Each structure stands twice: as structure tokens, then as C-alpha cells.
C-alpha positions as CSV (number, residue, x, y, z in Angstrom):
1,M,102.0,113.3,115.8
2,E,103.2,110.1,117.5
3,K,99.9,108.3,116.2
4,V,100.0,109.9,113.0
5,L,103.5,108.1,112.2
6,M,102.1,105.4,113.9
7,A,99.2,105.0,111.5
8,F,101.3,106.0,108.4
9,A,103.7,103.0,109.3
10,A,100.6,100.6,109.5
11,A,99.5,101.7,106.4
12,L,102.8,101.1,104.9
13,A,102.9,97.8,106.4
14,I,100.0,96.6,104.5
15,G,100.2,98.6,101.4
16,I,103.7,97.9,100.4
17,P,103.0,93.9,100.3
18,A,99.6,94.4,98.8
19,L,101.5,96.3,95.8
20,A,104.0,93.2,95.9
21,T,101.6,90.7,96.1
22,A,99.5,92.1,93.2
23,W,102.5,92.4,91.0
24,A,103.5,88.6,91.9
25,Q,100.3,87.1,91.5
26,S,99.8,88.8,87.8
27,R,103.1,87.3,86.4
28,I,102.0,83.7,88.6
29,G,98.7,84.3,87.0
30,A,99.8,84.8,82.9
31,A,102.2,82.1,83.8
32,G,99.6,79.6,85.4
33,A,96.9,80.3,82.7
34,G,99.5,79.4,79.9
35,T,100.8,76.3,81.6
36,L,96.7,75.1,82.4
37,A,96.6,75.7,78.8
38,E,98.9,72.9,77.8
39,K,98.8,70.7,81.2
40,P,95.6,70.6,82.8
41,E,96.6,68.2,85.6
42,M,98.3,71.3,87.2
43,T,95.7,73.0,88.5
44,G,96.5,72.3,92.4
45,T,99.9,73.5,91.5
46,I,98.9,76.8,90.0
47,I,96.4,77.3,92.7
48,I,98.8,77.1,95.1
49,M,101.7,79.3,93.7
50,L,98.5,81.9,93.6
51,A,98.1,81.6,97.0
52,I,101.7,81.6,98.3
53,P,102.3,85.5,97.7
54,E,99.1,86.1,99.8
55,T,100.8,85.2,102.8
56,M,102.8,88.4,102.5
57,V,99.7,90.4,102.7
58,I,98.7,88.6,105.8
59,L,101.7,89.0,107.5
60,G,102.0,92.6,106.9
61,F,98.1,92.8,108.4
62,V,99.4,91.3,111.2
63,V,102.5,94.0,111.5
64,A,100.2,97.0,111.1
65,A,97.9,95.4,113.9
66,M,101.1,94.9,116.0
67,I,102.3,98.6,115.5
68,L,98.4,99.8,116.2
69,V,98.1,98.2,119.6
70,L,101.7,98.6,120.8
């Protein structure tokens, strides 16, 4: 039973941040498309803003790995 709970906790550690990242990137992507239509020189900034939420998934993966290893 303990392994099942650890696997569930690891799944939540990846799943919840992945959903939050998808939601954030959908909002940033829509706003970024509008911004790029008006100011094409903002391309680098928009790419960075799209990449920042990905760190949530990476950190969730690290937490999941730590849960499963310990």
C-alpha cells in the first residue's frame, strides 16, 4: 500500500504542475501572438516568457523522482 501512495504522490507531483503550465502557456501564447503582431521585436521576450512556466514541470519531475527514490 505504501508503494501505491508513493506512486500516486509522484504522479500528482508531475500532473498538477503540468496542468498549471499548460494553462499558463495558453494564456501567455495568446497574449504573445497579439504582442508579436504589433511589435515583432519582442520575439525574444515572448519566447522567454513561454519558457518560464516549464520550470514548474521540471521541478515537479525532480520532486517525483525524490519521492520514488526515498
